[in-house]
N, C-alpha and C positions, 0 to 999 in steps of 0.2 A: 456475591455471584452476579454474573451478567448474562444477558440473553446472548446465545450463541449466534454466530454469523457463519454461513447463511442461516436464516431462521429455519428451525426444524422442531418437530414434535418428538419428544423422547418416548421411551418404552412405556412410561407411566401415563402417557397421554397428555402430559403437560409440556409447556414450552421448555425446550432444552436449554440448559444453562452451561456456562463455561467459567473457568477460573479467571481471576484478574489478569494473570500473565498472558493467557491465551486471548483474552479480550483485547489486549494491546496489539497482538498480531492481527486480530480481526479488524481493528481500526486502521492499521497500515494497509491491509488488503482492500478494505472499502475505499480508502483514499486513492489507491493506485488504479483501481478498476472503475472508478466513477469519472465520467467525462464532464468537464466544465459545462454548465448549462443543463445538466441532467436533473438536478434537484431544484425544485421550484423556489423554495425559500432561501436557498444558498446557491445562486447561479454560478458563483466563482469557485465552489468546492470541487475538487477533483485534481487529477494530475495531467490528463491528456495522454496518458500512456497508450491507450488503445488506438488513438488516432495516429500515433507514431508507427504502429505496425504496418500501416499502408504507405508510409513514406519509402522512397528508394533506399535500400540498405547501403550503409556506408559509415565512415567515421563521423561525418557531420550529424547524422541521425542519432548515432550512439551518444555523442557529446550533448546534443540538444535534449535527448531523453534524460540523461543523467541530470542536467540542470533543471528540467521540468519537475522530475520526481523529487530531487533534493529540495527545491524551492517549495513544493507543495507540502512535503513533510515538515519543513521548518515553519511554514505558515499555519498549518492546521493542527499539528501534533507536538509542537515545541513544549507545551506544558506537560506532556505525557512521556516523551522520549527525547534523548539527545542523539541526533544523527551523527554517526562517525564516518560512514562512507556509503556511497551508492555507486554500484558498478553495473554497467549494462553491456550485454553481449548480443550481437545481431547475427543470427544464422538463418539464411534464406529469408523467410517472411516472419520469423519468430524472434521475439525479444525476450531475453532472460534478464531480470532485474534482481540484483542481490543488494539487500539493505542490511547494513550493520549498525546497530543502535544500542543504547543503554536505556533501560526502563528507569525513569526517574524515581519511582516509588520504592524500588528494591535495589537499584544500582546494579541489576543483572545485565550483563552484556549478551546480546542475542544477534544472530544472523539468520535472516529469512530469505528464501529464494522464491520469486514469483515469475511465471511465464505468461507471456501475452502473445 
């Protein structure tokens, strides 16, 4: 079992735990929503996704965001997942990122959608 993200206290008053598969999703979410420079001991950790939400909407921003997210996933989570695809949709000032990956431990294929 792993500590759930975001951190919460369960009904028993103890730290809430999560399954290994949900922990992998939590790792992806943490990576996507952490800005580079935000973590003191890992200044290059993160994807830059949130910074892209302030860029002018367009095909260039979508392509750049896909590359940033895919590269960050490969760099930081390659030992945990195999990234199959990253797609980004921009609607107004909102970015929707879909990540399709395989969990290395179980070989389970998963698709997760994140909105920024």
